[in-house]
N, C-alpha and C positions, 0 to 999 in steps of 0.2 A: 504493500499500500504507499502511495506517495505521501511524503511528509507534508503537512499543511504549510503552504507558503504564504504567511501572514506577515504583518508587522513586526510581531514578536521575534520571528525567526531571522528576518532580513535586517531588521535594525538592532536587535539586541542579542540575537543569537549565533549560532554558528555561520550562517552565511553574511554576517556584516561586514567583513572585509574579503569576501570571497568573490571572483567574477563570476556573474550569472550566466548559465547558459540560456539559449532562447527557449527551451522548455520551461525552465524556471521562471523566466519573465513571464511567460504566458500562464503558468500556475499562479504567480502572485496575483495576476490581473483577475483570474477566475476566482481565486480562493477569497480574495479581498473585496472584489468589486463585480464579479459576475462577468467579467469581460476580458478575453484574452488579449485584446488590443488596448487595453486600460492605458498602459504605459507608452503611449505614442509621444515621440520627442523629435524636435527638429523639423516638424512636418511630416514625419514618417511613422507607420505602424512599426511594432517590434521586429517584425519579419524583415522589413525593409531596412531599418537602421542596423540591424544585427548583420544583414548581408553587405552592408557598406563598412563593416569593421568595427563599428561603435559597440562598446562594451561599458557595463555598469558594474560597480560593487553593489552588494545587497543593501547597504545602508544608503547609497544613492539613490537606488531604485525607490525607496520610501520617501527619501527627503526631497526629491527634486520635485519642480514644478512642471507637471505634464502640459502637452500641448493646449488643450483647451483653455485652461487657466493662465498660462503663459501669454497666449494670443489675447485673451480678454484684457489682461493687464496691459499689454503692448498698445492696444488700440486706445485706451484711455489716456495712457502717457502721451501717445503720438497726438491726440487731439490737443492736450494742453501745450505740448511743445510746438505745435503749429502756429499757436498765438504768441509765441514769444519773440521778443526783438532781437533774434540772431539767427543766421543762417546756418551756422555750422554747429554741431553738437558732438560732445564727448559723453559717453554713457560709462558710469563706473559702477561695478558690482563688488563690494568688499567680501562677499561670501558666496563665491561662484558656484560651488557644487557642480552640477551638471552643465551649468552655463545655459540652460535652454531659455531662461527669461530674457537674458540679456542678448541672446540670439534673436529673439522675437522682436525686441525692442529696437534692435539694429535693423530688422527687416521693415518695421513700421515707420521708423523715423528717418526722413531723408537726410543725406549729408552728414551721416553719423559715423563715429568711430567707436571702438570699445576697449576698455581695460578692466580685467577682472583679477581677483586676488584669491587664493585658496591655500589655507594653511594645512590641511591635510595632505600628507605627501601621497598617499595611495590613490586618493580621489583625484589630486593634481596630475598625476602621471595618466590616468585614464582620461580625464577631462580634456587634458592638452592635445592627447591624440585624437580624440573624437571631434573637437572643435577644428582641428586641422583639415578635416576632409569636408567641411560645410563650405556654404556659399557666402558667409559673412565672417570675416576675420576677426578674430577677438584675441588681444594681447593678454595672455594669462600669466600672472606671476605666481611663484611659489613663495608663500609665507603670510605673515599677518599683515593686513592692509595697513595699519597704524605705522609699522616700521617701514614699509615699502612705497606708499602713496607718494612721497615726497620725490622719488625717482621717476615718476612718470608725470611730468609736467603737462599742463593743458593750454592751448593756445588761448591768450587773453581774451579774444573776441568770442570764445565758444560759450553756448549753453552747456551746462553740465547738469546731466540727468543721473541720480544716484537711485540705484535699486537696492533697497534696504531690507534685508530678509536674514537676520542672524538665527541661529538655531534657537527654536522656541524651548526646548528642554522642559522645564516644570512650570513655564509660564502660563500654559493652557490649562484652565480649570473648567470643566464642563458646566458648572454652575454660574460661576462669575465671568467666564469669558477668557480671553486672552489678555493677560497683563503686559504690557509694553515695557514695564519697568523691570520685569523678570527674564526678558530673554537674554541669551549670552553671547554678547554683552548687551546692556540695556539700549533699548532704540535711541533714547535721549543722548547717549554717549556716543553713539555713531553719527547722529546729526551734529553734534558739537565738534567732533573730530573733523568730519568732512566739510563743515562750514568754516572752521578755522582754516584748513588747507586750501579750499578754494574761495577765499574771502573777497575776491575781486570779481567774481562770477555770478550771474544770474543762476539760480538752481531750480531744479524740480526734484524733489524727493518722492519716490515711489515705495511705499512700505506694504509689503504683503501682510494681510491681518486675517482675521477670522470673523465669522458672521456676529459673534458677541464678543464685545471688548469690555474690559474692566474700565469704568468710566473715569476714574481719577487719572489713570495712565493715559487714556485718550486725551483728556483735557491738557495733561502737560504737553504731550507731543504737538497737539495743534496749536498751543500757545507760542510755540517756536516758529511758527510760520507766519507770512504775510497773508497767505490765502491757502485754503485748503478744502479737499472735497472727499467725500468717502463713498465707495461702491462697494455692493455685495454681490457675488456672482452665483447664481442658481445653476450649477452644473451636474446636478444629480450626482453629488458626490457623497458616498455612503458614509464618510467621516465627517461630514458636515460642510458648510459652504464657506469657501474662502472670499476674500475681498481685497481692497486696495484702499489706503488712505494716501492719497497724493496731496503735497503741499508745496508752496513755492517760498523762495527767499529772495530779497532784493529786487522783486517785481511781482505784480499781480495781473493775472491774465484777464481779458475780457470775459463776458459770460460763456461758459462752456456749454454746448449741448448735453443734455442728459439722455 
């Protein structure tokens, strides 16, 4: 009998740091979501991306942002970026993982380049190989973004889009929702660090969130922005609906269509 390929096995169990076979990717989709093609990435179903040589660790399969959610986030980010008074864009992802979300943002936002950081050496090696075969180049750096970000300067006329999705860890409580103060690191710390590094730039922060949020933590984050908007995506996710908190600093967009 095939072992249940669920979140526990892939994220916390024996498969955490093992490269998954294609049948295991399909089993995870079926066992957790009733869909063998659940883990579509980079615009491809598992069979297609596996045939291209793309590989995932068990933990990355659980933690990554699949296509449906990454595309929804990218569309909303692009709508705000289109209203910015800047033609060229640098997209920064401090916690790259699979890199699927930055990949979709680069596809949706014209005249954009991307730089991402990944401090897990095993995830970095696979994601670097995976991203190299795609049609949107991403500069992927190995290490802690706080220590490396100064080595990747951004042209002074660029809008900066930061996709902020630190590991949730124990930050998600089913009753209270996602506490943005308890992510690792806290979302406010990430905003402060990036805001200091890109102090001369207009910025968009795209923060991946959950359908329910701890309200004090939400208020603290929104207070750091000049403008913000929240979206929830109904994507029939058995684990709950995810969403986006998008905010800007040093500029305010005109009215954005909802």
